[in-house]
N, CA, C, O and the ligand as a Tripos MOL2 file, in Angstrom:
@<TRIPOS>MOLECULE
protein
  317   315    80     0     0
PROTEIN
NO_CHARGES

@<TRIPOS>ATOM
      1 N          82.8940  147.0090   58.7850 N.3       1 MET1
      2 CA         84.1510  146.5310   59.2480 C.3       1 MET1
      3 C          85.2680  147.5920   58.9900 C.2       1 MET1
      4 O          85.3200  148.1390   57.8880 O.2       1 MET1
      5 N          86.0740  147.8690   59.8760 N.am      2 PRO2
      6 CA         87.1430  148.9090   59.5940 C.3       2 PRO2
      7 C          88.1230  148.3940   58.5850 C.2       2 PRO2
      8 O          88.1560  147.2050   58.2690 O.2       2 PRO2
      9 N          88.9460  149.3300   58.0690 N.am      3 LEU3
     10 CA         89.8820  148.9910   57.0090 C.3       3 LEU3
     11 C          90.8630  147.8310   57.4480 C.2       3 LEU3
     12 O          91.3940  147.8750   58.5580 O.2       3 LEU3
     13 N          91.0840  146.8610   56.6250 N.am      4 ASN4
     14 CA         92.0000  145.8290   56.9000 C.3       4 ASN4
     15 C          92.6120  145.3940   55.5790 C.2       4 ASN4
     16 O          92.2290  145.9170   54.5320 O.2       4 ASN4
     17 N          93.5200  144.4850   55.5920 N.am      5 GLU5
     18 CA         94.2300  144.0510   54.3410 C.3       5 GLU5
     19 C          93.2350  143.4520   53.2840 C.2       5 GLU5
     20 O          93.4790  143.5680   52.0830 O.2       5 GLU5
     21 N          92.1880  142.8550   53.7100 N.am      6 GLU6
     22 CA         91.3200  142.1620   52.7540 C.3       6 GLU6
     23 C          90.2210  143.1490   52.1620 C.2       6 GLU6
     24 O          89.7310  142.8880   51.0630 O.2       6 GLU6
     25 N          89.8450  144.2240   52.8380 N.am      7 ASN7
     26 CA         88.8020  145.0500   52.3770 C.3       7 ASN7
     27 C          89.2360  146.4290   51.8970 C.2       7 ASN7
     28 O          88.4620  147.3850   51.9250 O.2       7 ASN7
     29 N          90.4890  146.5120   51.4560 N.am      8 ARG8
     30 CA         90.9440  147.8330   51.0450 C.3       8 ARG8
     31 C          90.0590  148.4430   49.9170 C.2       8 ARG8
     32 O          89.8040  149.6470   49.9520 O.2       8 ARG8
     33 N          89.5940  147.6690   48.9410 N.am      9 LEU9
     34 CA         88.8360  148.1350   47.8730 C.3       9 LEU9
     35 C          87.5510  148.8190   48.3710 C.2       9 LEU9
     36 O          87.0480  149.7080   47.6840 O.2       9 LEU9
     37 N          87.0190  148.4540   49.4960 N.am     10 ASP10
     38 CA         85.7480  148.9690   50.0260 C.3      10 ASP10
     39 C          86.0410  150.4550   50.3920 C.2      10 ASP10
     40 O          85.1050  151.2510   50.4610 O.2      10 ASP10
     41 N          87.2830  150.8300   50.6200 N.am     11 TYR11
     42 CA         87.6670  152.1660   50.9990 C.3      11 TYR11
     43 C          88.2510  152.9810   49.8730 C.2      11 TYR11
     44 O          88.7930  154.0580   50.1240 O.2      11 TYR11
     45 N          88.1670  152.5230   48.6640 N.am     12 TRP12
     46 CA         88.7390  153.2030   47.5040 C.3      12 TRP12
     47 C          87.6650  153.6800   46.6330 C.2      12 TRP12
     48 O          86.7470  152.9340   46.2960 O.2      12 TRP12
     49 N          87.7540  154.9490   46.2430 N.am     13 SER13
     50 CA         86.8570  155.6150   45.1760 C.3      13 SER13
     51 C          85.3610  155.4710   45.5730 C.2      13 SER13
     52 O          84.5530  154.9410   44.8100 O.2      13 SER13
     53 N          85.0400  155.9340   46.7220 N.am     14 ASN14
     54 CA         83.5880  155.9280   47.1560 C.3      14 ASN14
     55 C          82.9960  157.2660   46.9270 C.2      14 ASN14
     56 O          83.7130  158.2570   46.7880 O.2      14 ASN14
     57 N          81.6290  157.3180   46.8810 N.am     15 ASP15
     58 CA         80.8890  158.5570   46.6860 C.3      15 ASP15
     59 C          80.9820  159.4980   47.9470 C.2      15 ASP15
     60 O          80.9080  160.7240   47.8780 O.2      15 ASP15
     61 N          81.1490  158.7920   49.0790 N.am     16 GLN16
     62 CA         81.1900  159.5390   50.3550 C.3      16 GLN16
     63 C          82.5400  159.1820   51.0540 C.2      16 GLN16
     64 O          83.1740  158.1700   50.7570 O.2      16 GLN16
     65 N          82.9370  160.0810   52.0030 N.am     17 VAL17
     66 CA         84.1240  159.7380   52.7910 C.3      17 VAL17
     67 C          83.7670  158.6060   53.7560 C.2      17 VAL17
     68 O          82.7700  158.6390   54.4760 O.2      17 VAL17
     69 N          84.6110  157.6430   53.7240 N.am     18 ARG18
     70 CA         84.3310  156.4200   54.6220 C.3      18 ARG18
     71 C          85.4790  156.3430   55.6560 C.2      18 ARG18
     72 O          86.6440  156.2140   55.2800 O.2      18 ARG18
     73 N          85.1440  156.4210   56.9490 N.am     19 CYS19
     74 CA         86.1370  156.4020   58.0180 C.3      19 CYS19
     75 C          86.7670  154.9880   58.0330 C.2      19 CYS19
     76 O          86.0390  154.0010   58.1360 O.2      19 CYS19
     77 N          88.0570  154.8850   57.9340 N.am     20 PRO20
     78 CA         88.7420  153.5880   58.0940 C.3      20 PRO20
     79 C          88.8090  152.9870   59.4940 C.2      20 PRO20
     80 O          89.2160  151.8440   59.7000 O.2      20 PRO20
     81 N          88.3920  153.8100   60.4350 N.am     21 HIS21
     82 CA         88.4140  153.3490   61.8550 C.3      21 HIS21
     83 C          87.0530  152.7790   62.1860 C.2      21 HIS21
     84 O          86.9530  151.6210   62.5910 O.2      21 HIS21
     85 N          85.9720  153.5870   62.0190 N.am     22 CYS22
     86 CA         84.6600  153.0800   62.5140 C.3      22 CYS22
     87 C          83.7330  152.7380   61.4010 C.2      22 CYS22
     88 O          82.6120  152.3040   61.6670 O.2      22 CYS22
     89 N          84.1490  152.9170   60.0950 N.am     23 ASP23
     90 CA         83.2860  152.5340   58.9790 C.3      23 ASP23
     91 C          82.1350  153.4360   58.6800 C.2      23 ASP23
     92 O          81.3230  153.1090   57.8150 O.2      23 ASP23
     93 N          82.0150  154.5750   59.3590 N.am     24 CYS24
     94 CA         80.8930  155.4990   59.1070 C.3      24 CYS24
     95 C          81.1890  156.1830   57.7730 C.2      24 CYS24
     96 O          82.3440  156.2050   57.3460 O.2      24 CYS24
     97 N          80.1560  156.7530   57.0900 N.am     25 GLU25
     98 CA         80.2790  157.4350   55.8850 C.3      25 GLU25
     99 C          79.6510  158.8010   56.0010 C.2      25 GLU25
    100 O          78.6180  158.9390   56.6560 O.2      25 GLU25
    101 N          80.2510  159.8510   55.3720 N.am     26 PHE26
    102 CA         79.7240  161.2050   55.4780 C.3      26 PHE26
    103 C          80.0920  162.0280   54.1930 C.2      26 PHE26
    104 O          81.1190  161.7850   53.5600 O.2      26 PHE26
    105 N          79.2680  162.9440   53.8620 N.am     27 GLU27
    106 CA         79.5620  163.9270   52.8030 C.3      27 GLU27
    107 C          80.3760  165.0090   53.4330 C.2      27 GLU27
    108 O          80.0870  165.4270   54.5550 O.2      27 GLU27
    109 N          81.4180  165.4920   52.7260 N.am     28 PRO28
    110 CA         82.2630  166.5640   53.2530 C.3      28 PRO28
    111 C          81.3470  167.8380   53.5170 C.2      28 PRO28
    112 O          81.5090  168.5100   54.5350 O.2      28 PRO28
    113 N          80.3820  168.1490   52.5710 N.am     29 GLY29
    114 CA         79.6020  169.3050   52.7030 C.3      29 GLY29
    115 C          78.6680  169.3040   53.9430 C.2      29 GLY29
    116 O          78.3570  170.3580   54.4970 O.2      29 GLY29
    117 N          78.2480  168.1390   54.3460 N.am     30 GLN30
    118 CA         77.3990  168.0100   55.5810 C.3      30 GLN30
    119 C          78.2160  168.2600   56.8190 C.2      30 GLN30
    120 O          77.6720  168.6710   57.8430 O.2      30 GLN30
    121 N          79.4990  168.0250   56.7540 N.am     31 GLU31
    122 CA         80.3330  168.1860   57.9980 C.3      31 GLU31
    123 C          81.1550  169.4130   57.9170 C.2      31 GLU31
    124 O          82.1310  169.5450   58.6540 O.2      31 GLU31
    125 N          80.7860  170.3860   56.9940 N.am     32 ASP32
    126 CA         81.5010  171.6780   56.8470 C.3      32 ASP32
    127 C          83.0310  171.4540   56.5970 C.2      32 ASP32
    128 O          83.8920  172.1900   57.0790 O.2      32 ASP32
    129 N          83.3040  170.3200   55.7650 N.am     33 MET33
    130 CA         84.6800  170.0160   55.4720 C.3      33 MET33
    131 C          84.9350  170.2890   53.9990 C.2      33 MET33
    132 O          85.3980  169.4380   53.2390 O.2      33 MET33
    133 N          84.5850  171.6050   53.6160 N.am     34 TYR34
    134 CA         84.6280  171.9620   52.2570 C.3      34 TYR34
    135 C          86.0360  171.9090   51.5570 C.2      34 TYR34
    136 O          86.1410  171.7980   50.3350 O.2      34 TYR34
    137 N          87.1290  171.9950   52.4210 N.am     35 ASP35
    138 CA         88.4110  171.8410   51.8570 C.3      35 ASP35
    139 C          88.7200  170.4850   51.2650 C.2      35 ASP35
    140 O          89.6630  170.3100   50.4950 O.2      35 ASP35
    141 N          87.8800  169.5200   51.6580 N.am     36 LEU36
    142 CA         87.9970  168.1340   51.0830 C.3      36 LEU36
    143 C          87.7820  168.0640   49.5800 C.2      36 LEU36
    144 O          88.1880  167.1030   48.9250 O.2      36 LEU36
    145 N          87.1170  169.1310   49.0230 N.am     37 TYR37
    146 CA         86.8810  169.1690   47.5950 C.3      37 TYR37
    147 C          88.1220  169.5720   46.7690 C.2      37 TYR37
    148 O          88.0980  169.5310   45.5390 O.2      37 TYR37
    149 N          89.2080  169.9630   47.4730 N.am     38 GLU38
    150 CA         90.3860  170.3520   46.7900 C.3      38 GLU38
    151 C          91.2790  169.1010   46.5790 C.2      38 GLU38
    152 O          91.3840  168.2670   47.4790 O.2      38 GLU38
    153 N          91.8920  168.9760   45.4520 N.am     39 GLU39
    154 CA         92.5970  167.8230   45.0340 C.3      39 GLU39
    155 C          93.9060  167.7320   45.6960 C.2      39 GLU39
    156 O          94.8790  168.1680   45.0810 O.2      39 GLU39
    157 N          94.0690  167.2110   46.8980 N.am     40 GLU40
    158 CA         95.2780  166.9410   47.6160 C.3      40 GLU40
    159 C          94.8640  165.9320   48.7200 C.2      40 GLU40
    160 O          93.7030  165.5570   48.8800 O.2      40 GLU40
    161 N          95.9310  165.5250   49.4730 N.am     41 THR41
    162 CA         95.6500  164.6190   50.5650 C.3      41 THR41
    163 C          95.3070  165.4380   51.8750 C.2      41 THR41
    164 O          96.0480  166.3420   52.2610 O.2      41 THR41
    165 N          94.2000  165.0940   52.5120 N.am     42 HIS42
    166 CA         93.7630  165.8680   53.6570 C.3      42 HIS42
    167 C          93.8190  164.9390   54.9090 C.2      42 HIS42
    168 O          93.6010  163.7320   54.8140 O.2      42 HIS42
    169 N          94.1180  165.5500   56.0780 N.am     43 GLU43
    170 CA         94.0200  164.8190   57.3050 C.3      43 GLU43
    171 C          92.7690  165.2900   57.9740 C.2      43 GLU43
    172 O          92.6740  166.4750   58.2920 O.2      43 GLU43
    173 N          91.7500  164.3950   58.2210 N.am     44 VAL44
    174 CA         90.5210  164.8300   58.8500 C.3      44 VAL44
    175 C          90.3060  164.0480   60.1300 C.2      44 VAL44
    176 O          90.8950  162.9910   60.3600 O.2      44 VAL44
    177 N          89.4290  164.6170   60.9610 N.am     45 GLU45
    178 CA         88.9380  163.9280   62.1520 C.3      45 GLU45
    179 C          87.5770  163.3820   61.9180 C.2      45 GLU45
    180 O          86.7160  164.1360   61.4640 O.2      45 GLU45
    181 N          87.3010  162.1320   62.1870 N.am     46 CYS46
    182 CA         86.0370  161.5780   61.9280 C.3      46 CYS46
    183 C          84.9180  162.2560   62.8170 C.2      46 CYS46
    184 O          85.1330  162.4540   64.0120 O.2      46 CYS46
    185 N          83.8160  162.5820   62.2700 N.am     47 PRO47
    186 CA         82.7650  163.2000   63.0770 C.3      47 PRO47
    187 C          82.0860  162.2310   64.0030 C.2      47 PRO47
    188 O          81.3480  162.6440   64.8980 O.2      47 PRO47
    189 N          82.3160  160.9460   63.8120 N.am     48 VAL48
    190 CA         81.6370  159.9640   64.6920 C.3      48 VAL48
    191 C          82.5750  159.4390   65.7840 C.2      48 VAL48
    192 O          82.2420  159.4400   66.9690 O.2      48 VAL48
    193 N          83.7500  158.9940   65.3500 N.am     49 CYS49
    194 CA         84.6870  158.3390   66.3430 C.3      49 CYS49
    195 C          85.7750  159.2690   66.7890 C.2      49 CYS49
    196 O          86.4970  158.9630   67.7380 O.2      49 CYS49
    197 N          85.9200  160.4310   66.1120 N.am     50 ASN50
    198 CA         86.8790  161.4660   66.4100 C.3      50 ASN50
    199 C          88.3370  161.0660   66.2250 C.2      50 ASN50
    200 O          89.2510  161.7270   66.7170 O.2      50 ASN50
    201 N          88.5330  159.9380   65.4840 N.am     51 ARG51
    202 CA         89.9520  159.5870   65.1900 C.3      51 ARG51
    203 C          90.3070  160.1150   63.8340 C.2      51 ARG51
    204 O          89.4620  160.3220   62.9630 O.2      51 ARG51
    205 N          91.6460  160.3320   63.6850 N.am     52 GLU52
    206 CA         92.1010  160.9780   62.4470 C.3      52 GLU52
    207 C          92.4710  159.9940   61.3570 C.2      52 GLU52
    208 O          92.8570  158.8620   61.6490 O.2      52 GLU52
    209 N          92.3590  160.4080   60.1020 N.am     53 PHE53
    210 CA         92.6940  159.5970   59.0160 C.3      53 PHE53
    211 C          92.9120  160.5060   57.7650 C.2      53 PHE53
    212 O          92.5300  161.6760   57.7800 O.2      53 PHE53
    213 N          93.5230  159.9600   56.6940 N.am     54 LEU54
    214 CA         93.8560  160.6780   55.5370 C.3      54 LEU54
    215 C          92.7750  160.4460   54.4850 C.2      54 LEU54
    216 O          92.2050  159.3600   54.3800 O.2      54 LEU54
    217 N          92.5200  161.4620   53.7370 N.am     55 VAL55
    218 CA         91.5210  161.4020   52.6300 C.3      55 VAL55
    219 C          92.1320  161.8890   51.3690 C.2      55 VAL55
    220 O          92.7300  162.9650   51.3500 O.2      55 VAL55
    221 N          92.0040  161.1210   50.2780 N.am     56 ASN56
    222 CA         92.3620  161.6060   48.9670 C.3      56 ASN56
    223 C          91.1430  161.7380   48.0820 C.2      56 ASN56
    224 O          90.2780  160.8620   48.0660 O.2      56 ASN56
    225 N          91.0750  162.8410   47.3420 N.am     57 ILE57
    226 CA         89.9410  163.0420   46.4580 C.3      57 ILE57
    227 C          90.4220  162.8290   44.9940 C.2      57 ILE57
    228 O          91.4890  163.2510   44.5500 O.2      57 ILE57
    229 N          89.4930  162.1180   44.3060 N.am     58 ASN58
    230 CA         89.7140  161.9230   42.8310 C.3      58 ASN58
    231 C          88.5390  162.5740   42.0940 C.2      58 ASN58
    232 O          87.3930  162.1280   42.1560 O.2      58 ASN58
    233 N          88.8740  163.5980   41.4310 N.am     59 THR59
    234 CA         87.7150  164.3270   40.6690 C.3      59 THR59
    235 C          87.6030  163.8070   39.3670 C.2      59 THR59
    236 O          88.6040  163.4180   38.7640 O.2      59 THR59
    237 N          86.3240  163.7590   38.8150 N.am     60 ALA60
    238 CA         86.0150  163.3510   37.4670 C.3      60 ALA60
    239 C          85.1390  164.3740   36.8160 C.2      60 ALA60
    240 O          84.3190  165.0010   37.4870 O.2      60 ALA60
    241 N          85.2790  164.5560   35.5810 N.am     61 ILE61
    242 CA         84.4560  165.4720   34.8630 C.3      61 ILE61
    243 C          83.3190  164.6400   34.2060 C.2      61 ILE61
    244 O          83.5590  163.6210   33.5590 O.2      61 ILE61
    245 N          82.1070  165.1160   34.4020 N.am     62 ILE62
    246 CA         80.9420  164.4810   33.7850 C.3      62 ILE62
    247 C          80.3560  165.3920   32.8790 C.2      62 ILE62
    248 O          80.1040  166.5330   33.2650 O.2      62 ILE62
    249 N          80.0840  165.0030   31.6230 N.am     63 PHE63
    250 CA         79.5080  165.8820   30.6050 C.3      63 PHE63
    251 C          78.0500  165.5790   30.5110 C.2      63 PHE63
    252 O          77.6530  164.4310   30.3140 O.2      63 PHE63
    253 N          77.2270  166.6300   30.6560 N.am     64 LYS64
    254 CA         75.7350  166.4440   30.4990 C.3      64 LYS64
    255 C          75.2220  167.4570   29.5560 C.2      64 LYS64
    256 O          75.6030  168.6230   29.6580 O.2      64 LYS64
    257 N          74.4150  167.1050   28.6770 N.am     65 TYR65
    258 CA         73.8710  167.9110   27.6050 C.3      65 TYR65
    259 C          72.4160  168.2000   27.9120 C.2      65 TYR65
    260 O          71.6520  167.3210   28.3130 O.2      65 TYR65
    261 N          72.0370  169.5230   27.7000 N.am     66 SER66
    262 CA         70.6380  169.9130   27.8180 C.3      66 SER66
    263 C          70.1410  170.4420   26.5520 C.2      66 SER66
    264 O          70.7650  171.3200   25.9550 O.2      66 SER66
    265 N          68.9660  169.9150   26.0790 N.am     67 THR67
    266 CA         68.3010  170.4180   24.8240 C.3      67 THR67
    267 C          66.8480  170.8210   25.1930 C.2      67 THR67
    268 O          65.9770  170.7680   24.3250 O.2      67 THR67
    269 N          66.5780  171.2050   26.4010 N.am     68 ASP68
    270 CA         65.2070  171.4630   26.8140 C.3      68 ASP68
    271 C          64.8740  172.9220   26.5460 C.2      68 ASP68
    272 O          63.6970  173.2760   26.6220 O.2      68 ASP68
    273 N          65.8620  173.8210   26.2260 N.am     69 ASP69
    274 CA         65.6260  175.2370   25.9660 C.3      69 ASP69
    275 C          65.8300  175.4900   24.4950 C.2      69 ASP69
    276 O          66.9690  175.6080   24.0420 O.2      69 ASP69
    277 N          64.7640  175.5760   23.7420 N.am     70 GLN70
    278 CA         64.8140  175.7470   22.3050 C.3      70 GLN70
    279 C          64.1190  177.0950   21.8400 C.2      70 GLN70
    280 O          63.1650  177.5820   22.4460 O.2      70 GLN70
    281 N          64.6810  177.6420   20.7220 N.am     71 GLU71
    282 CA         64.0610  178.8270   20.1710 C.3      71 GLU71
    283 C          62.8820  178.5780   19.3240 C.2      71 GLU71
    284 O          62.0640  179.4750   19.1230 O.2      71 GLU71
    285 N          62.7560  177.3930   18.8160 N.am     72 VAL72
    286 CA         61.6690  177.0290   18.0390 C.3      72 VAL72
    287 C          60.6950  176.0710   18.7820 C.2      72 VAL72
    288 O          61.0830  175.3460   19.6990 O.2      72 VAL72
    289 N          59.4520  176.1020   18.3560 N.am     73 GLU73
    290 CA         58.4130  175.3220   19.1000 C.3      73 GLU73
    291 C          58.6380  173.8890   18.7090 C.2      73 GLU73
    292 O          58.7220  173.5870   17.5180 O.2      73 GLU73
    293 N          58.7400  172.9780   19.6850 N.am     74 ILE74
    294 CA         58.8990  171.5270   19.4590 C.3      74 ILE74
    295 C          57.9520  170.8880   20.3870 C.2      74 ILE74
    296 O          58.2820  170.7300   21.5630 O.2      74 ILE74
    297 N          56.8300  170.5170   19.9660 N.am     75 GLY75
    298 CA         55.8460  169.7030   20.7010 C.3      75 GLY75
    299 C          55.1000  170.5060   21.8120 C.2      75 GLY75
    300 O          54.0780  170.0400   22.3150 O.2      75 GLY75
    301 N          55.5700  171.6200   22.1670 N.am     76 TYR76
    302 CA         54.8230  172.5070   23.0950 C.3      76 TYR76
    303 C          55.1100  173.9930   22.8000 C.2      76 TYR76
    304 O          56.0190  174.3320   22.0420 O.2      76 TYR76
    305 N          54.3190  174.8420   23.4140 N.am     77 GLU77
    306 CA         54.4590  176.2880   23.1310 C.3      77 GLU77
    307 C          55.6360  176.9020   23.8970 C.2      77 GLU77
    308 O          55.7170  176.7900   25.1200 O.2      77 GLU77
    309 N          56.5830  177.5780   23.1310 N.am     78 VAL78
    310 CA         57.6660  178.1950   23.7790 C.3      78 VAL78
    311 C          57.2800  179.5830   24.2490 C.2      78 VAL78
    312 O          56.7630  180.3810   23.4670 O.2      78 VAL78
    313 N          57.5260  179.8850   25.5260 N.am     79 LYS79
    314 CA         57.1800  181.2120   26.0530 C.3      79 LYS79
    315 C          58.2230  182.2800   25.7590 C.2      79 LYS79
    316 O          58.0500  183.4350   26.1470 O.2      79 LYS79
    317 ZN         85.1930  157.0910   62.4420 Zn       80 ZN80
@<TRIPOS>BOND
     1     1     2 1
     2     2     3 1
     3     3     4 2
     4     3     5 am
     5     5     6 1
     6     6     7 1
     7     7     8 2
     8     7     9 am
     9     9    10 1
    10    10    11 1
    11    11    12 2
    12    11    13 am
    13    13    14 1
    14    14    15 1
    15    15    16 2
    16    15    17 am
    17    17    18 1
    18    18    19 1
    19    19    20 2
    20    19    21 am
    21    21    22 1
    22    22    23 1
    23    23    24 2
    24    23    25 am
    25    25    26 1
    26    26    27 1
    27    27    28 2
    28    27    29 am
    29    29    30 1
    30    30    31 1
    31    31    32 2
    32    31    33 am
    33    33    34 1
    34    34    35 1
    35    35    36 2
    36    35    37 am
    37    37    38 1
    38    38    39 1
    39    39    40 2
    40    39    41 am
    41    41    42 1
    42    42    43 1
    43    43    44 2
    44    43    45 am
    45    45    46 1
    46    46    47 1
    47    47    48 2
    48    47    49 am
    49    49    50 1
    50    50    51 1
    51    51    52 2
    52    51    53 am
    53    53    54 1
    54    54    55 1
    55    55    56 2
    56    55    57 am
    57    57    58 1
    58    58    59 1
    59    59    60 2
    60    59    61 am
    61    61    62 1
    62    62    63 1
    63    63    64 2
    64    63    65 am
    65    65    66 1
    66    66    67 1
    67    67    68 2
    68    67    69 am
    69    69    70 1
    70    70    71 1
    71    71    72 2
    72    71    73 am
    73    73    74 1
    74    74    75 1
    75    75    76 2
    76    75    77 am
    77    77    78 1
    78    78    79 1
    79    79    80 2
    80    79    81 am
    81    81    82 1
    82    82    83 1
    83    83    84 2
    84    83    85 am
    85    85    86 1
    86    86    87 1
    87    87    88 2
    88    87    89 am
    89    89    90 1
    90    90    91 1
    91    91    92 2
    92    91    93 am
    93    93    94 1
    94    94    95 1
    95    95    96 2
    96    95    97 am
    97    97    98 1
    98    98    99 1
    99    99   100 2
   100    99   101 am
   101   101   102 1
   102   102   103 1
   103   103   104 2
   104   103   105 am
   105   105   106 1
   106   106   107 1
   107   107   108 2
   108   107   109 am
   109   109   110 1
   110   110   111 1
   111   111   112 2
   112   111   113 am
   113   113   114 1
   114   114   115 1
   115   115   116 2
   116   115   117 am
   117   117   118 1
   118   118   119 1
   119   119   120 2
   120   119   121 am
   121   121   122 1
   122   122   123 1
   123   123   124 2
   124   123   125 am
   125   125   126 1
   126   126   127 1
   127   127   128 2
   128   127   129 am
   129   129   130 1
   130   130   131 1
   131   131   132 2
   132   131   133 am
   133   133   134 1
   134   134   135 1
   135   135   136 2
   136   135   137 am
   137   137   138 1
   138   138   139 1
   139   139   140 2
   140   139   141 am
   141   141   142 1
   142   142   143 1
   143   143   144 2
   144   143   145 am
   145   145   146 1
   146   146   147 1
   147   147   148 2
   148   147   149 am
   149   149   150 1
   150   150   151 1
   151   151   152 2
   152   151   153 am
   153   153   154 1
   154   154   155 1
   155   155   156 2
   156   155   157 am
   157   157   158 1
   158   158   159 1
   159   159   160 2
   160   159   161 am
   161   161   162 1
   162   162   163 1
   163   163   164 2
   164   163   165 am
   165   165   166 1
   166   166   167 1
   167   167   168 2
   168   167   169 am
   169   169   170 1
   170   170   171 1
   171   171   172 2
   172   171   173 am
   173   173   174 1
   174   174   175 1
   175   175   176 2
   176   175   177 am
   177   177   178 1
   178   178   179 1
   179   179   180 2
   180   179   181 am
   181   181   182 1
   182   182   183 1
   183   183   184 2
   184   183   185 am
   185   185   186 1
   186   186   187 1
   187   187   188 2
   188   187   189 am
   189   189   190 1
   190   190   191 1
   191   191   192 2
   192   191   193 am
   193   193   194 1
   194   194   195 1
   195   195   196 2
   196   195   197 am
   197   197   198 1
   198   198   199 1
   199   199   200 2
   200   199   201 am
   201   201   202 1
   202   202   203 1
   203   203   204 2
   204   203   205 am
   205   205   206 1
   206   206   207 1
   207   207   208 2
   208   207   209 am
   209   209   210 1
   210   210   211 1
   211   211   212 2
   212   211   213 am
   213   213   214 1
   214   214   215 1
   215   215   216 2
   216   215   217 am
   217   217   218 1
   218   218   219 1
   219   219   220 2
   220   219   221 am
   221   221   222 1
   222   222   223 1
   223   223   224 2
   224   223   225 am
   225   225   226 1
   226   226   227 1
   227   227   228 2
   228   227   229 am
   229   229   230 1
   230   230   231 1
   231   231   232 2
   232   231   233 am
   233   233   234 1
   234   234   235 1
   235   235   236 2
   236   235   237 am
   237   237   238 1
   238   238   239 1
   239   239   240 2
   240   239   241 am
   241   241   242 1
   242   242   243 1
   243   243   244 2
   244   243   245 am
   245   245   246 1
   246   246   247 1
   247   247   248 2
   248   247   249 am
   249   249   250 1
   250   250   251 1
   251   251   252 2
   252   251   253 am
   253   253   254 1
   254   254   255 1
   255   255   256 2
   256   255   257 am
   257   257   258 1
   258   258   259 1
   259   259   260 2
   260   259   261 am
   261   261   262 1
   262   262   263 1
   263   263   264 2
   264   263   265 am
   265   265   266 1
   266   266   267 1
   267   267   268 2
   268   267   269 am
   269   269   270 1
   270   270   271 1
   271   271   272 2
   272   271   273 am
   273   273   274 1
   274   274   275 1
   275   275   276 2
   276   275   277 am
   277   277   278 1
   278   278   279 1
   279   279   280 2
   280   279   281 am
   281   281   282 1
   282   282   283 1
   283   283   284 2
   284   283   285 am
   285   285   286 1
   286   286   287 1
   287   287   288 2
   288   287   289 am
   289   289   290 1
   290   290   291 1
   291   291   292 2
   292   291   293 am
   293   293   294 1
   294   294   295 1
   295   295   296 2
   296   295   297 am
   297   297   298 1
   298   298   299 1
   299   299   300 2
   300   299   301 am
   301   301   302 1
   302   302   303 1
   303   303   304 2
   304   303   305 am
   305   305   306 1
   306   306   307 1
   307   307   308 2
   308   307   309 am
   309   309   310 1
   310   310   311 1
   311   311   312 2
   312   311   313 am
   313   313   314 1
   314   314   315 1
   315   315   316 2
@<TRIPOS>SUBSTRUCTURE
     1 MET1         2 RESIDUE 1 A MET
     2 PRO2         6 RESIDUE 1 A PRO
     3 LEU3        10 RESIDUE 1 A LEU
     4 ASN4        14 RESIDUE 1 A ASN
     5 GLU5        18 RESIDUE 1 A GLU
     6 GLU6        22 RESIDUE 1 A GLU
     7 ASN7        26 RESIDUE 1 A ASN
     8 ARG8        30 RESIDUE 1 A ARG
     9 LEU9        34 RESIDUE 1 A LEU
    10 ASP10       38 RESIDUE 1 A ASP
    11 TYR11       42 RESIDUE 1 A TYR
    12 TRP12       46 RESIDUE 1 A TRP
    13 SER13       50 RESIDUE 1 A SER
    14 ASN14       54 RESIDUE 1 A ASN
    15 ASP15       58 RESIDUE 1 A ASP
    16 GLN16       62 RESIDUE 1 A GLN
    17 VAL17       66 RESIDUE 1 A VAL
    18 ARG18       70 RESIDUE 1 A ARG
    19 CYS19       74 RESIDUE 1 A CYS
    20 PRO20       78 RESIDUE 1 A PRO
    21 HIS21       82 RESIDUE 1 A HIS
    22 CYS22       86 RESIDUE 1 A CYS
    23 ASP23       90 RESIDUE 1 A ASP
    24 CYS24       94 RESIDUE 1 A CYS
    25 GLU25       98 RESIDUE 1 A GLU
    26 PHE26      102 RESIDUE 1 A PHE
    27 GLU27      106 RESIDUE 1 A GLU
    28 PRO28      110 RESIDUE 1 A PRO
    29 GLY29      114 RESIDUE 1 A GLY
    30 GLN30      118 RESIDUE 1 A GLN
    31 GLU31      122 RESIDUE 1 A GLU
    32 ASP32      126 RESIDUE 1 A ASP
    33 MET33      130 RESIDUE 1 A MET
    34 TYR34      134 RESIDUE 1 A TYR
    35 ASP35      138 RESIDUE 1 A ASP
    36 LEU36      142 RESIDUE 1 A LEU
    37 TYR37      146 RESIDUE 1 A TYR
    38 GLU38      150 RESIDUE 1 A GLU
    39 GLU39      154 RESIDUE 1 A GLU
    40 GLU40      158 RESIDUE 1 A GLU
    41 THR41      162 RESIDUE 1 A THR
    42 HIS42      166 RESIDUE 1 A HIS
    43 GLU43      170 RESIDUE 1 A GLU
    44 VAL44      174 RESIDUE 1 A VAL
    45 GLU45      178 RESIDUE 1 A GLU
    46 CYS46      182 RESIDUE 1 A CYS
    47 PRO47      186 RESIDUE 1 A PRO
    48 VAL48      190 RESIDUE 1 A VAL
    49 CYS49      194 RESIDUE 1 A CYS
    50 ASN50      198 RESIDUE 1 A ASN
    51 ARG51      202 RESIDUE 1 A ARG
    52 GLU52      206 RESIDUE 1 A GLU
    53 PHE53      210 RESIDUE 1 A PHE
    54 LEU54      214 RESIDUE 1 A LEU
    55 VAL55      218 RESIDUE 1 A VAL
    56 ASN56      222 RESIDUE 1 A ASN
    57 ILE57      226 RESIDUE 1 A ILE
    58 ASN58      230 RESIDUE 1 A ASN
    59 THR59      234 RESIDUE 1 A THR
    60 ALA60      238 RESIDUE 1 A ALA
    61 ILE61      242 RESIDUE 1 A ILE
    62 ILE62      246 RESIDUE 1 A ILE
    63 PHE63      250 RESIDUE 1 A PHE
    64 LYS64      254 RESIDUE 1 A LYS
    65 TYR65      258 RESIDUE 1 A TYR
    66 SER66      262 RESIDUE 1 A SER
    67 THR67      266 RESIDUE 1 A THR
    68 ASP68      270 RESIDUE 1 A ASP
    69 ASP69      274 RESIDUE 1 A ASP
    70 GLN70      278 RESIDUE 1 A GLN
    71 GLU71      282 RESIDUE 1 A GLU
    72 VAL72      286 RESIDUE 1 A VAL
    73 GLU73      290 RESIDUE 1 A GLU
    74 ILE74      294 RESIDUE 1 A ILE
    75 GLY75      298 RESIDUE 1 A GLY
    76 TYR76      302 RESIDUE 1 A TYR
    77 GLU77      306 RESIDUE 1 A GLU
    78 VAL78      310 RESIDUE 1 A VAL
    79 LYS79      314 RESIDUE 1 A LYS
    80 ZN80       317 GROUP 0 **** ****
């Protein structure tokens, strides 16, 4: 269902860009819209319905820790 007053939250903070006109979803990288990764408001044309809409990006930092590369042998032989 396209954007309306009742479903605004469905169009907020999604993992993919969701067109408010036709409800399709896409990754900016798949559509060569790499400028969408910059933190500002973008005006884009939907790759499905060709109508324009605004996109805001909210970036988040995710911390991930790796301990798989050790100098000492732990449970298996280090090469
Ligand atoms: Zn669309």
